[in-house]
Phi, psi and omega in degrees: 000137177297146177288140180257134182247145176287155178298331178294318180296313181301312180300313181298316179297313181296319178297319179300313182293319181296326178289330183264001186298332182291341179274353183239159179286329187208164175295323180298315176299315180296319179292321178298323182275324188266337182298315179297330179293338181252005180060042178232148176294144181297317180293319176304311184293321180296320177296320176301314182294319178298316179295321176297323176293320177296316182294327180279347182085012177281340180230160175270139179153165182291140175285168178299324177296315179299317178297320178296317180294318178301313181298321179295318182292318176299320179292324177293321177300314180299316178299317182290323178294321178293320178297314179302316180296320177296317177297319178299314178295324179293315178301318178296318182292321183272355180264000000 
C-alpha cells in the first residue's frame, strides 16, 4: 500500500524543491537529489511539484480542481452505466 503523506509534508517538500530549482537543470534532477533528503520517493516528489506548477499556471495541464471534477464525473458515468445495465437486464427479464 502506498505511503500516505500529510498535506503539510507535501507543501513543505514542494516549496523546498521550488526554492532550489535554480541550482538544477530540471525539476527531475532536483527531485532526484532532494527527495532522499526528505525521505520521499523521487517520482512522488516530481509529481507533486508538477501538480503545483499546473495549479500555479506555470505549466499546461489540469489543475487539482479540474482533476477532482473529472474524477467525480467519471464516477458518475460509471454509476449511470451500471444503472443502465440493471435496467436493461430487468427489461429483458420482464419482456
